[in-house]
C-alpha positions in Angstrom: -62.7 48.2 56.8 -59.4 50.2 56.2 -57.4 47.1 56.6 -59.5 45.0 54.3 -59.1 47.9 51.5 -55.3 48.0 51.9 -55.3 43.8 51.8 -57.7 44.3 48.8 -55.0 46.3 47.0 -52.3 44.3 48.2 -53.9 40.9 46.9 -54.1 42.1 43.4 -51.0 43.7 43.0 -49.2 40.5 44.9 -50.9 38.2 42.5 -49.7 39.7 39.4 -45.9 40.4 40.8 -45.8 43.7 39.3 -43.8 46.3 41.4 -44.7 49.6 41.3 -41.4 50.6 40.3 -42.5 49.7 36.8 -44.6 52.7 36.4 -41.3 54.7 35.7 -39.9 52.4 32.8 -42.2 54.6 30.5 -41.7 58.4 30.5 -42.1 59.5 26.7 -43.0 63.0 27.5 -40.9 63.7 30.0 -38.6 66.1 27.5 -42.0 67.8 26.5 -42.1 69.8 30.1 -38.9 70.5 30.3 -39.3 73.1 27.6 -42.2 75.2 29.2 -41.9 78.4 31.5 -39.7 77.9 34.4 -42.9 78.9 36.5 -44.1 75.7 38.3 -47.9 77.1 37.9 -47.5 77.9 34.1 -46.1 74.2 33.7 -49.0 73.0 35.7 -51.5 74.7 33.3 -49.8 73.7 30.2 -49.7 70.1 31.6 -53.0 69.7 32.4 -54.3 71.2 29.2 -52.3 68.7 27.5 -53.7 65.7 29.4 -57.1 67.2 28.9 -56.3 67.0 25.2 -54.7 63.8 24.9 -57.6 62.1 26.8 -60.3 63.7 24.8 -58.7 62.5 21.3 -59.9 58.7 22.0 -56.5 57.6 20.5 -54.6 58.1 23.8 -52.3 54.3 23.9 -51.6 52.8 27.4 -48.2 53.7 26.9 -48.3 57.4 26.2 -51.2 57.5 29.4 -48.6 56.0 31.5 -45.8 58.2 30.6 -48.1 61.2 31.2 -49.1 59.7 34.7 -45.1 59.4 35.2 -44.8 63.2 34.7 -48.0 63.9 36.7 -47.0 62.1 39.7 -43.1 63.7 40.1 -44.4 67.3 39.3 -44.5 69.6 42.0 -46.8 71.2 42.9 -49.2 68.2 41.4 -51.6 68.6 38.9 -55.5 68.4 40.0 -57.0 65.1 40.7 -59.0 65.8 37.7 -56.1 64.8 35.6 -55.3 61.9 37.3 -58.8 60.8 37.1 -58.7 61.2 33.4 -55.8 59.0 33.0 -57.1 56.3 35.4 -60.4 56.5 33.5 -58.8 56.4 29.9 -56.9 53.1 31.0 -59.7 51.7 32.8 -61.5 51.9 29.3 -58.4 50.2 27.8 -59.5 47.3 30.1 -56.2 47.3 31.6 -57.6 47.0 35.4 -54.4 45.9 36.9 -52.6 48.9 35.6 -55.0 51.2 37.3 -55.1 49.2 40.6 -51.1 49.6 40.5 -51.4 53.6 39.3 -53.8 53.9 42.6 -51.2 52.6 45.0 -48.5 54.5 43.4 -50.7 57.7 44.0 -51.6 56.5 47.4 -48.2 56.2 48.3 -47.5 60.0 47.5 -50.2 61.1 49.7 -52.4 62.2 46.5 -56.2 62.9 47.9 -58.6 61.0 45.8 -62.2 62.2 45.1 -65.6 60.1 44.3 -64.5 59.3 40.7 -61.2 58.1 41.6 -62.6 55.8 44.2 -65.5 54.9 41.2 -62.8 54.1 38.9 -61.3 51.7 41.4 -64.4 49.9 42.1 -64.9 49.5 38.5 -61.6 47.8 38.1 -62.2 45.3 40.9 -65.6 44.4 39.5 -64.6 43.8 36.2 -61.8 41.6 37.5 -64.6 39.9 39.5 -63.6 40.8 42.6 -66.8 42.7 43.9 -66.0 42.2 47.4 -62.8 44.2 47.1 -65.1 46.7 45.3 -67.0 46.9 48.9 -63.6 47.1 50.5 -63.0 50.7 48.4 -66.5 52.0 49.6 -65.4 51.7 53.6 -62.6 53.9 52.4 -65.1 56.3 50.7 -66.7 56.9 54.2 -63.3 57.0 56.0 -61.9 60.1 53.7 -64.9 62.0 54.4 -67.1 61.2 51.4 -70.6 59.6 50.7 -70.9 56.9 47.8 -73.1 58.2 45.3 -75.6 56.3 43.0 -73.1 55.8 40.3 -70.7 54.0 42.7 -73.8 51.7 43.7 -74.4 51.1 39.9 -70.9 50.0 39.6 -71.4 47.3 42.3 -74.6 46.4 41.0 -73.1 45.5 37.8 -70.1 43.9 39.4 -72.7 41.2 41.0 -74.5 40.6 37.9 -71.5 40.1 36.3 -70.8 37.2 38.6 -74.4 36.2 38.6 -75.0 36.9 42.4 -78.6 38.0 41.9 -79.5 37.5 45.6 -76.5 40.0 46.9 -77.3 42.2 43.9 -81.2 42.7 45.0 -80.1 43.0 48.7 -77.8 45.9 47.7 -80.8 47.3 45.4 -83.0 47.1 48.3 -80.8 48.7 50.7 -80.1 51.7 48.2 -84.0 52.3 48.1 -84.1 51.9 51.9 -81.6 54.6 52.6 -83.3 57.5 50.4 -80.9 56.8 47.2 -82.7 58.3 44.0 -82.2 55.4 41.7 -81.4 56.9 38.2 -82.2 55.2 34.5 -78.7 53.3 34.6 -79.6 51.7 38.3 -83.3 50.5 37.1 -81.6 49.4 33.7 -78.9 47.4 35.3 -81.3 45.8 37.6 -83.8 44.7 34.8 -80.6 43.2 32.1 -79.4 41.5 35.3 -82.6 40.0 36.2 -83.5 38.9 32.5 -79.9 37.5 31.8 -80.6 35.5 35.0 -83.9 34.0 33.8 -85.8 35.9 36.4 -87.9 37.7 33.5 -91.2 38.2 35.8 -89.3 40.0 38.3 -87.9 42.3 35.9 -91.1 43.0 34.4 -92.6 43.7 38.1 -89.9 45.9 39.1 -90.3 47.8 35.7 -93.9 48.3 36.6 -93.0 49.3 40.1 -90.7 52.1 38.7 -93.2 53.4 35.9 -95.3 54.2 39.3 -93.0 56.7 40.4 -91.0 59.5 38.4 -88.9 57.2 36.7 -90.2 56.2 33.2 -88.6 53.0 31.3 -86.3 53.7 28.3 -85.6 51.5 25.1 -82.3 50.1 26.9 -84.7 48.6 29.7 -87.3 47.3 27.0 -84.7 45.7 25.0 -83.3 43.7 28.0 -87.0 42.5 28.3 -87.8 41.8 25.4 -84.4 39.7 24.7 -84.9 38.0 27.9 -88.7 36.7 26.7 -87.0 35.6 23.6 -84.3 33.7 25.5 -86.8 32.1 27.5 -88.9 31.1 24.4 -91.9 33.3 25.5 -92.3 35.0 21.6 -95.9 36.0 22.0 -95.1 37.9 25.4 -91.9 39.3 23.8 -94.1 40.5 20.6 -96.9 42.1 22.9 -94.2 43.9 24.4 -92.5 45.4 21.4 -96.5 46.5 20.2 -96.7 48.4 23.4 -93.5 50.1 23.3 -94.3 51.4 19.8 -97.7 52.5 21.4 -96.0 54.6 24.2 -93.9 56.3 21.6 -90.8 54.7 22.5 -88.9 54.2 19.3 -87.2 50.4 18.8 -83.7 50.3 17.5 -81.3 47.9 15.8 -81.0 46.2 19.2 -84.8 45.8 19.7 -85.1 44.4 16.4 -82.5 42.2 16.5 -84.1 40.4 19.6 -87.4 40.1 18.2 -86.1 38.7 15.0 -83.9 36.4 16.5 -86.9 35.5 18.8 -89.8 34.5 15.9 -86.6 33.0 13.5 -86.3 30.5 16.6 -90.0 29.5 16.1 -89.6 29.6 12.4 -91.9 32.3 12.2 -90.7 33.5 8.7 -93.4 36.0 8.2 -93.0 37.6 11.2 -89.0 38.0 10.7 -89.4 39.2 7.2 -92.3 41.8 8.5 -90.0 42.9 11.3 -86.9 43.0 8.9 -88.9 45.4 6.3 -90.4 47.3 8.9 -87.1 48.3 10.3 -85.6 49.5 6.9 -88.6 51.4 6.3 -88.3 53.5 9.5 -84.6 54.1 8.5 -83.2 51.7 11.2 -80.5 50.0 9.3 -80.0 46.3 9.9 -76.3 45.5 11.4 -74.4 42.4 10.6 -76.0 41.0 13.6 -79.6 41.2 12.0 -78.3 39.7 8.8 -76.7 37.0 10.7 -79.8 36.3 12.6 -81.5 35.7 9.4 -79.2 33.9 7.4 -78.8 31.5 10.0 -82.1 30.7 10.7 -83.0 30.4 6.9 -80.1 28.0 6.6 -81.1 26.2 9.5 -84.8 25.8 7.8 -82.9 24.5 4.7 -83.9 27.8 2.7 -80.3 28.4 1.5 -81.5 30.4 -1.8 -83.5 32.7 0.2 -80.2 33.1 2.4 -77.8 33.6 -0.5 -80.3 36.3 -1.6 -79.9 38.1 1.7 -76.4 37.3 1.8 -76.1 39.4 -1.8 -78.8 42.0 -0.3 -76.1 42.7 2.8 -73.1 43.3 0.4 -75.4 45.9 -1.8 -76.1 47.8 1.5 -72.3 47.9 2.6 -72.7 45.5 5.3 -69.5 43.3 5.5 -69.9 39.5 5.9 -67.9 37.9 8.7 -67.0 34.6 9.8 -70.2 33.9 11.3 -72.2 34.9 8.2 -69.9 32.6 6.0 -69.9 30.0 8.8 -74.0 29.7 8.6 -74.0 29.9 4.6 -71.4 27.3 4.6 -73.2 24.8 6.9 -76.6 25.5 5.2 -75.2 24.4 2.0 -73.3 21.5 3.0 -76.5 20.0 4.7 -78.3 20.9 1.6 -75.9 19.0 -0.3 -74.6 22.0 -2.3 -70.9 21.0 -1.6 -69.4 22.9 -4.4 -71.0 26.2 -3.7 -70.0 25.8 -0.2 -66.4 25.4 -1.1 -66.6 28.5 -3.3 -67.8 30.3 -0.5 -64.9 28.9 1.9 -62.3 29.9 -1.0 -64.3 33.5 -1.0 -64.1 34.1 2.5 -60.3 33.4 2.8 -59.9 35.4 -0.4 -61.5 38.4 1.4 -58.9 38.0 4.1 -61.4 36.5 6.5 -60.0 33.7 8.7 -62.3 30.5 9.1 -62.6 29.7 12.7 -62.8 26.3 14.6 -66.7 26.3 13.8 -66.3 26.7 10.1 -63.4 24.0 9.5 -65.8 21.5 11.7 -68.6 22.1 9.2 -66.5 21.6 6.3 -64.6 18.5 7.7 -67.8 16.9 8.9 -69.3 17.4 4.9 -66.0 15.9 3.5 -66.4 12.9 5.7 -70.0 12.3 4.5 -69.1 12.7 0.8 -66.3 10.0 1.7 -63.5 12.6 0.9 -61.6 11.1 4.2 -58.1 12.2 3.2 -59.4 15.6 2.3 -60.9 16.0 5.3 -57.9 14.8 7.4 -55.9 17.0 5.4 -58.3 20.1 6.5 -57.6 19.2 10.0 -53.9 19.5 9.7 -54.4 22.6 7.6 -56.4 24.0 10.4 -53.8 23.1 13.1 -51.1 24.7 10.8 -53.1 28.0 10.8 -53.1 28.1 14.6 -56.7 27.3 14.7 -57.4 24.8 17.5 -59.3 22.1 16.8 -62.3 21.3 19.2 -64.1 18.0 20.4 -66.5 18.7 17.6 -63.7 18.9 14.7 -62.3 15.2 16.2 -65.8 13.7 16.3 -66.8 14.9 12.8 -63.5 13.1 11.5 -64.1 9.8 13.9 -67.5 9.6 12.7 -66.3 9.8 8.8 -63.8 7.1 9.6 -66.2 5.0 11.1 -68.9 5.5 8.5 -66.7 3.7 6.0 -65.5 1.2 8.2 -61.9 2.4 8.7 -61.7 1.7 12.3 -58.2 1.6 12.8 -58.2 5.3 11.3 -60.9 6.4 13.9 -59.0 5.2 16.7 -56.1 7.0 15.6 -58.0 9.9 15.8 -59.3 9.3 19.4 -55.4 8.9 20.2 -54.4 11.8 18.5 -57.2 14.1 20.0 -56.1 12.9 23.8 -52.4 13.5 23.2 -53.3 17.1 21.8 -55.0 17.7 25.6 -58.8 17.3 24.4 -60.9 15.0 26.7 -63.1 12.8 24.4 -66.6 13.0 25.0 -69.9 10.6 25.5 -70.4 11.1 21.8 -66.7 10.6 21.0 -66.7 7.2 22.6 -70.1 6.6 21.3 -69.1 7.1 17.7 -66.0 4.6 18.0 -68.6 2.1 19.9 -71.3 2.2 17.1 -68.4 1.9 14.5 -67.2 -1.3 15.9 -70.5 -2.6 16.5 -71.5 -1.9 12.7 -67.9 -3.6 11.7 -69.0 -6.6 14.0 -66.3 -6.1 16.5 -68.1 -6.6 19.9 -64.8 -7.0 21.8 -63.6 -3.8 20.7 -66.6 -1.9 21.1 -66.8 -3.6 24.8 -63.2 -2.0 25.4 -64.3 1.1 24.4 -67.4 0.9 26.8 -65.3 0.1 29.7 -62.7 2.8 28.6 -65.4 5.4 28.7 -67.0 4.1 32.0 -63.6 4.1 33.8 -63.5 8.1 32.5 -66.6 8.5 34.7 -68.7 9.1 31.5 -72.4 7.8 31.7 -73.3 6.1 28.2 -76.3 7.5 26.5 -79.2 5.8 25.0 -77.3 5.4 21.4 -74.5 3.7 22.9 -76.5 1.2 24.8 -78.5 0.6 21.7 -75.4 0.0 19.3 -74.3 -2.6 22.1 -77.4 -4.4 22.6 -78.1 -4.4 18.7 -74.7 -6.1 18.3 -75.3 -8.6 21.5 -78.4 -9.9 19.8 -77.0 -10.0 16.3 -73.9 -12.3 17.8 -76.4 -14.4 19.6 -78.4 -14.9 16.3 -75.3 -16.1 14.8 -74.9 -18.6 17.5 -78.3 -19.9 17.3 -77.9 -20.6 13.4 -74.8 -22.5 13.9 
């Protein structure tokens, strides 16, 4: 196990090609400690207090944390392992996982003795990097150092498995935890329930919760949120609503996450009265709707063609001090375009840019599609060029919208150029891309060109869909009719 542990560290370090010596490049705090009392113990005390204060401040940058670490590792006597753990924890929270692993290696080379917190931080880094097996190698090292893993360590490993969608080994580990007499915490059960729900195993999650409540552990709102969201994603809305009522009856107070999930669920089925009822209920309870809440409602209303109601909600969120984001504007612009309210959509587009909100590929694609349908092909193409200049990368949907516009207006040469431009920029045309061109050529009565695109499509390993075949069949029948009339 020790060899596997050492290999785990070595593999990660080698892959990044970063030397431990790079840790010495940052030493912004070195001079701070020369001014302290010449008594080493006094210096250590001052240093440990400084580390505690800086780590608790919440604004410690990675550069400054590394500077503190560089000083710590050179001090004699060495500071407590707690200070090293605090620095490792800060850098881990900044998602600099590889840096933590490198620091761990540096500490090991200096003979610094680790505790469970140190090992836990290292395991978390491996799991966040998707290397759960390396995390297990660290568990072996925990035993070798005379410690025993606690439930916190196992919770980290469970999260690592579910992060990689490895449900089976996660459940095997969970069963081993139970068999070996560990007391599972709320976090343990919450992790399992959330992981099962996100993997579509709702029934298993519900059974686990029921079994858990037979014991001393009681379900909390985090676990219920995972279940309600899982049921809504699985389109089991009535079950989700029943569970929502059940938690209220148990005296468990729902939060904004609970309401967001249930509102999203009922909106997906067009249950507007229920959505509005939940929205009013949460406001009356003093639970402030978040940007996510408003975005769910606005998007659902726009998809249902109720743009006026969506705009009213948009105004309400501003009054409540909730600032719209690119998702909010994207939903509204899409809704307005689909409702033929082109002028309103362009006004909103200008407004969002005026507010300093950068349009994303989704927003640009919506407008390009709308412009094409309005026959404004030059403007649409200009918008594509504009997004590229803004460093917003178009996607297949963007190119398909522009191609479809050219095909609708019988400009097949331009449509073919868009396909070529798409390929040159490194995007692979999909079934829809080829289908748009084939349909366009068929409508333009250019069967030979349509068949050529059809063959190109098949040579790429793409399977034509029913729409593509229907376009070709209609064209063939039309050609046969012409021949018969002659």
